[in-house]
C-alpha positions as CSV (number, residue, x, y, z in Angstrom):
1,X,-17.1,-4.9,-12.1
2,X,-13.5,-5.5,-11.0
3,X,-14.1,-3.5,-7.8
4,X,-17.2,-5.5,-7.0
5,X,-15.3,-8.7,-7.6
6,X,-12.7,-7.6,-5.1
7,X,-15.2,-6.7,-2.5
8,X,-16.9,-10.1,-3.0
9,X,-13.7,-11.9,-2.6
10,X,-13.1,-10.1,0.7
11,X,-16.4,-11.2,2.0
12,X,-16.0,-14.7,0.7
13,X,-13.1,-14.8,3.2
14,X,-15.7,-14.1,5.9
15,X,-18.1,-16.8,4.4
16,X,-15.2,-19.3,4.4
17,X,-14.5,-18.5,8.0
18,X,-18.1,-19.0,9.0
19,X,-18.3,-22.3,7.1
20,X,-15.2,-23.6,8.8
21,X,-16.6,-22.5,12.1
22,X,-19.7,-24.7,11.6
23,X,-17.4,-27.6,10.7
24,X,-15.5,-27.1,13.9
25,X,-18.7,-27.6,15.9
26,X,-19.1,-31.0,14.3
27,X,-15.8,-32.2,15.9
28,X,-13.5,-31.9,12.7
29,X,-11.5,-29.2,14.5
30,X,-10.3,-28.7,18.0
31,X,-9.9,-24.9,17.9
32,X,-12.1,-21.9,18.4
33,X,-13.2,-19.1,16.2
34,X,-13.3,-15.3,17.2
35,X,-14.5,-12.8,14.6
36,X,-14.9,-9.1,14.4
37,X,-16.4,-7.0,11.6
38,X,-16.3,-3.2,11.8
39,X,-17.8,-1.2,9.0
40,X,-17.5,2.6,9.6
41,X,-18.2,6.0,8.2
42,X,-15.6,8.7,8.9
43,X,-16.5,12.3,8.4
44,X,-14.2,15.5,8.9
45,X,-14.9,19.1,8.2
46,X,-13.1,22.4,8.3
47,X,-14.6,25.8,7.3
48,X,-12.7,29.1,6.9
49,X,-14.4,32.3,6.0
50,X,-12.7,35.6,6.4
51,X,-10.4,34.0,8.9
52,X,-7.1,35.9,9.6
53,X,-5.0,32.8,10.0
54,X,-6.2,31.5,6.6
55,X,-6.8,27.9,5.5
56,X,-8.7,25.9,2.9
57,X,-12.2,24.7,3.8
58,X,-12.5,20.9,3.5
59,X,-15.2,18.3,3.9
60,X,-14.2,14.6,3.8
61,X,-16.2,11.4,3.8
62,X,-14.6,8.0,4.0
63,X,-16.1,4.5,4.4
64,X,-14.0,1.8,5.8
65,X,-14.4,-1.9,6.7
66,X,-12.0,-3.7,9.0
67,X,-12.5,-7.4,9.7
68,X,-10.5,-9.8,11.9
69,X,-11.3,-13.6,11.7
70,X,-9.1,-15.8,13.9
71,X,-9.0,-19.6,14.3
72,X,-7.1,-20.6,17.4
73,X,-6.1,-24.2,17.5
74,X,-3.9,-25.8,20.3
75,X,-1.2,-26.3,17.6
76,X,-1.6,-23.3,15.3
77,X,-3.4,-20.0,14.8
78,X,-5.0,-18.9,11.4
79,X,-5.6,-15.2,11.3
80,X,-7.3,-13.3,8.6
81,X,-7.7,-9.6,8.2
82,X,-9.7,-7.6,5.7
83,X,-8.9,-3.8,5.7
84,X,-10.9,-1.7,3.1
85,X,-11.3,2.0,2.7
86,X,-12.6,4.5,0.1
87,X,-13.2,8.2,0.5
88,X,-13.6,11.6,-1.1
89,X,-12.7,15.1,0.1
90,X,-14.4,18.4,-1.2
91,X,-12.0,21.3,-0.9
92,X,-12.3,25.0,-1.3
93,X,-9.1,25.7,-3.3
94,X,-10.4,28.4,-5.7
95,X,-11.0,31.8,-4.0
96,X,-13.0,32.9,-7.0
97,X,-15.2,29.7,-7.1
98,X,-18.0,28.2,-5.1
99,X,-17.5,26.6,-1.7
100,X,-16.0,23.1,-1.9
101,X,-15.6,23.3,-5.7
102,X,-12.9,20.6,-5.9
103,X,-13.5,17.0,-5.2
104,X,-10.6,14.6,-5.0
105,X,-10.1,11.1,-3.7
106,X,-8.9,11.1,-0.1
107,X,-8.6,7.4,0.6
108,X,-8.5,4.1,-1.4
109,X,-7.3,0.8,0.1
110,X,-7.7,-2.8,-0.4
111,X,-5.5,-4.9,2.1
112,X,-6.1,-8.5,2.5
113,X,-3.9,-10.7,4.8
114,X,-4.1,-14.4,5.8
115,X,-1.4,-15.8,8.2
116,X,-1.0,-19.3,9.5
117,X,1.2,-19.5,12.5
118,X,2.7,-22.4,14.6
119,X,4.0,-21.9,18.1
120,X,7.2,-23.8,18.8
121,X,8.8,-22.7,22.0
122,X,8.1,-19.8,24.4
123,X,6.6,-17.4,21.8
124,X,8.9,-18.5,19.0
125,X,7.4,-20.2,15.9
126,X,6.9,-20.1,12.2
127,X,4.4,-18.5,10.0
128,X,3.1,-18.7,6.4
129,X,1.7,-15.4,5.3
130,X,0.0,-14.0,2.2
131,X,-0.8,-10.3,1.8
132,X,-2.5,-8.5,-1.2
133,X,-2.5,-4.7,-1.5
134,X,-4.2,-2.6,-4.2
135,X,-6.9,0.0,-4.6
136,X,-10.5,0.3,-5.9
137,X,-10.4,3.2,-8.4
138,X,-8.3,5.6,-10.4
139,X,-5.8,7.8,-8.8
140,X,-4.7,11.2,-10.3
141,X,-1.9,13.7,-9.8
142,X,-3.1,17.4,-10.0
143,X,-1.4,20.7,-10.8
144,X,-3.2,24.0,-10.0
145,X,-6.6,24.6,-8.8
146,X,-10.2,24.6,-10.1
147,X,-10.8,23.8,-13.7
148,X,-7.1,24.1,-14.6
149,X,-6.4,21.2,-12.2
150,X,-9.1,19.1,-13.8
151,X,-7.8,19.8,-17.3
152,X,-4.1,19.0,-16.4
153,X,-4.7,16.0,-14.1
154,X,-2.5,13.0,-14.8
155,X,-3.7,9.3,-14.2
156,X,-1.1,7.6,-12.1
157,X,-2.9,4.4,-10.7
158,X,-5.9,2.3,-10.9
159,X,-7.4,-1.1,-9.7
160,X,-4.5,-3.7,-9.8
161,X,-2.2,-1.0,-11.3
162,X,-0.3,-1.5,-9.2
163,X,-1.0,-4.4,-6.9
164,X,1.3,-6.3,-4.6
165,X,1.1,-9.9,-3.6
166,X,3.6,-10.9,-0.8
167,X,4.0,-14.4,0.4
168,X,6.4,-15.3,3.1
169,X,7.6,-18.3,5.1
170,X,9.0,-16.7,8.2
171,X,10.4,-17.2,11.7
172,X,8.0,-15.4,14.2
173,X,8.2,-14.2,17.8
174,X,4.7,-13.5,19.0
175,X,3.2,-12.0,22.2
176,X,-0.5,-11.1,22.9
177,X,0.0,-7.5,21.8
178,X,2.9,-7.6,19.4
179,X,4.8,-9.8,17.0
180,X,8.0,-9.7,14.8
181,X,8.5,-11.9,11.7
182,X,11.7,-12.5,9.8
183,X,11.8,-14.2,6.5
184,X,14.7,-14.9,4.1
185,X,12.4,-16.6,1.6
186,X,9.8,-14.1,0.6
187,X,8.1,-13.7,-2.8
188,X,6.7,-10.3,-3.9
189,X,4.8,-10.1,-7.1
190,X,4.0,-6.7,-8.5
191,X,1.1,-6.4,-11.0
192,X,0.4,-3.6,-13.4
193,X,-2.7,-5.0,-15.2
194,X,-3.3,-2.0,-17.6
195,X,-0.9,-1.6,-20.6
196,X,-1.6,2.3,-20.5
197,X,0.5,2.7,-17.4
198,X,3.4,0.8,-18.9
199,X,3.2,2.7,-22.1
200,X,3.4,6.0,-20.2
201,X,6.3,5.0,-18.0
202,X,4.5,4.1,-14.8
203,X,5.7,0.5,-14.5
204,X,6.1,0.4,-10.7
205,X,9.1,-1.7,-11.1
206,X,7.7,-4.2,-13.6
207,X,10.7,-4.2,-15.9
208,X,10.0,-3.7,-19.6
209,X,12.7,-5.0,-21.9
210,X,11.4,-2.9,-24.8
211,X,11.2,0.2,-22.8
212,X,14.3,-0.1,-20.7
213,X,16.7,-1.3,-23.4
214,X,18.1,1.6,-25.3
215,X,18.7,-0.7,-28.3
216,X,15.0,-1.4,-28.6
217,X,13.2,1.7,-27.5
218,X,9.4,1.5,-26.9
219,X,7.5,2.7,-29.9
220,X,3.7,3.4,-29.3
221,X,3.2,3.5,-33.1
222,X,4.4,-0.1,-33.5
223,X,1.8,-2.8,-32.8
224,X,4.5,-5.3,-32.3
225,X,5.6,-3.4,-29.2
226,X,2.4,-4.1,-27.3
227,X,2.9,-7.9,-27.7
228,X,5.9,-7.8,-25.5
229,X,4.5,-5.8,-22.6
230,X,5.0,-7.4,-19.2
231,X,2.4,-6.9,-16.6
232,X,4.0,-8.7,-13.6
233,X,7.4,-8.8,-11.9
234,X,8.3,-11.4,-9.3
235,X,10.9,-10.6,-6.7
236,X,12.6,-13.1,-4.3
237,X,13.9,-11.3,-1.2
238,X,14.0,-11.0,2.6
239,X,11.3,-9.5,4.7
240,X,10.9,-8.2,8.2
241,X,7.5,-7.3,9.7
242,X,6.8,-5.9,13.2
243,X,3.3,-5.0,14.4
244,X,1.7,-3.8,17.6
245,X,-2.1,-3.9,18.4
246,X,-3.1,-2.8,21.8
247,X,-6.7,-2.2,23.0
248,X,-7.1,0.4,25.8
249,X,-3.5,1.7,26.0
250,X,-5.3,4.4,27.9
251,X,-9.0,4.4,28.7
252,X,-11.0,4.1,25.4
253,X,-7.8,4.5,23.3
254,X,-6.7,1.8,20.8
255,X,-3.3,1.7,19.0
256,X,-2.3,-0.2,15.9
257,X,1.2,0.1,14.5
258,X,3.2,-1.8,11.9
259,X,6.4,-1.5,9.9
260,X,7.6,-3.7,7.1
261,X,10.9,-4.0,5.2
262,X,11.4,-5.8,1.9
263,X,14.7,-6.4,0.1
264,X,14.7,-7.8,-3.5
265,X,17.8,-9.9,-4.0
266,X,17.8,-9.0,-7.7
267,X,17.6,-5.3,-7.1
268,X,21.3,-4.4,-7.1
269,X,21.5,-5.9,-10.6
270,X,18.3,-4.2,-11.8
271,X,19.4,-0.9,-10.3
272,X,22.2,-0.7,-12.9
273,X,24.9,0.4,-10.3
274,X,27.7,-0.3,-12.9
275,X,26.2,2.2,-15.3
276,X,25.7,4.8,-12.5
277,X,29.3,4.3,-11.3
278,X,30.6,4.7,-14.9
279,X,28.4,7.8,-15.5
280,X,29.0,7.4,-19.2
281,X,26.0,5.2,-20.1
282,X,22.4,5.5,-19.0
283,X,19.2,3.8,-19.7
284,X,16.7,6.0,-21.5
285,X,13.1,6.3,-20.4
286,X,10.0,6.2,-22.6
287,X,9.4,8.9,-25.2
288,X,8.9,12.3,-23.8
289,X,11.0,11.8,-20.6
290,X,13.5,14.5,-19.8
291,X,16.8,12.9,-18.7
292,X,18.1,9.4,-18.5
293,X,17.1,6.8,-15.9
294,X,17.9,3.4,-14.8
295,X,15.8,0.6,-16.1
296,X,14.5,-0.4,-12.6
297,X,13.8,2.7,-10.6
298,X,13.4,5.7,-13.0
299,X,15.9,7.7,-11.0
300,X,16.7,10.6,-13.1
301,X,20.1,12.4,-13.7
302,X,19.1,16.0,-12.9
303,X,20.7,19.2,-12.2
304,X,20.0,18.6,-8.4
305,X,22.3,15.5,-8.5
306,X,20.3,12.4,-9.6
307,X,22.9,9.7,-10.5
308,X,25.7,11.8,-9.0
309,X,24.3,11.4,-5.5
310,X,24.0,7.6,-5.9
311,X,27.6,7.3,-7.1
312,X,28.9,8.4,-3.8
313,X,27.0,5.8,-1.7
314,X,28.8,3.0,0.3
315,X,27.7,-0.6,0.0
316,X,25.4,-0.3,3.1
317,X,23.9,2.9,1.9
318,X,23.0,1.3,-1.5
319,X,21.4,-1.7,0.2
320,X,19.4,0.8,2.3
321,X,18.4,2.8,-0.7
322,X,17.2,-0.4,-2.4
323,X,15.0,-1.5,0.6
324,X,11.2,-0.9,0.5
325,X,9.6,0.4,3.6
326,X,5.9,0.5,4.6
327,X,4.9,2.0,8.0
328,X,1.4,2.5,9.4
329,X,0.0,4.0,12.6
330,X,-3.6,4.2,13.7
331,X,-5.1,5.7,16.8
332,X,-8.8,5.4,17.8
333,X,-10.5,7.1,20.7
334,X,-14.0,5.9,21.5
335,X,-16.5,8.4,22.8
336,X,-19.3,5.8,22.8
337,X,-20.0,2.4,21.4
338,X,-20.6,3.9,17.9
339,X,-18.7,7.2,17.7
340,X,-14.8,7.6,17.7
341,X,-12.1,10.1,16.8
342,X,-9.3,8.6,14.7
343,X,-5.9,9.4,13.3
344,X,-4.1,7.4,10.7
345,X,-0.6,7.8,9.2
346,X,0.9,5.7,6.4
347,X,4.5,6.3,5.2
348,X,6.1,4.3,2.3
349,X,9.5,4.3,0.8
350,X,10.0,2.6,-2.6
351,X,12.5,3.5,-5.4
352,X,9.7,2.6,-7.9
353,X,7.7,5.8,-6.9
354,X,10.3,8.1,-8.3
355,X,8.1,9.0,-11.4
356,X,5.4,10.8,-9.4
357,X,5.0,14.0,-7.5
358,X,7.7,16.1,-5.7
359,X,8.5,13.6,-2.9
360,X,11.0,11.4,-4.8
361,X,10.7,7.8,-3.5
362,X,8.5,8.7,-0.5
363,X,4.7,8.5,-0.2
364,X,2.8,9.9,2.8
365,X,-0.9,9.6,3.7
366,X,-2.5,11.1,6.9
367,X,-6.1,11.3,8.1
368,X,-7.7,12.7,11.2
369,X,-11.5,12.9,11.8
370,X,-14.6,11.5,13.5
371,X,-16.1,8.1,12.6
372,X,-19.5,6.4,13.2
373,X,-19.0,2.7,13.3
374,X,-20.8,-0.6,14.1
375,X,-19.0,-3.7,15.4
376,X,-20.2,-7.2,15.2
377,X,-18.3,-9.7,17.2
378,X,-18.7,-13.5,17.5
379,X,-17.4,-14.7,21.0
380,X,-15.1,-17.6,21.1
381,X,-17.0,-21.0,20.9
């Protein structure tokens, strides 16, 4: 039901745009609307059988929806973007099993953006932006192949666990194909709307006093503990966003690229640098964790270094370590009006990701394949 509500909310944005467009025709607005909605089905497949170079056979199906709804007024521009994706991959990981015996999620994305921009002087202006990022379904971490992987899988994410709402009042420099925004007044709210994740140590930066305070350890057996669970964390910080969108950078080739930086003004305090420097006091994690961790990041003191590596950082290195990064790149090559090859890359850095996988604070997503798509556009009025 929650997923349906989210999709409905995305399409309500479209309905709102259409209603406002009708009002503009009545003389209530002096601007023009341009809209584009692109649902697509992406399919990719690899098959290896007695192949000397080896490889794992894979079949991937992903559905996407990308909508851009822009209102252009002589004094301002209101731009709304809906970016949705959901997909599964069937993989041949068990040499003793049947073909494509393993099904795992390959894509899951809800990304809604609304931006109101004012042009002041020669491309310079101001913007008010709101962005919501989350996912539709459950995400798992696997170890092994076949039934062993299914039996040992670990739940690490779900709908609105986490979710990120970023609002920014920014200075902006805008050109037809690219723009740069800089904000020193940005609010970023992190949601983990499922107590199970908090209880199991996946708080994604939503600080839990009961869990993170060594004097009041989290006790799953104590009902009082659950009354104090916090599901949101608000951060006030600075934000930089640069994006580039170019149609036909080469014949039939489109490019979209963006990079975002966010720095939480409270993060140095929450990182517990004094405890790290002293190396004689550490915040403990939830029951069952191996090693101590700071109350914000979950950075562990391990044999490979852990806190010892952080202790040697300079002031600038620490600020860089605390800064969140989100980078995305998309390439689409159109064979015809309904078929295209595509490549997508999304790279994220966030100290709150340290509790998952072998990549530390980094997350990487990459997809290449062929898509069948349909594009409905409304020309400017």
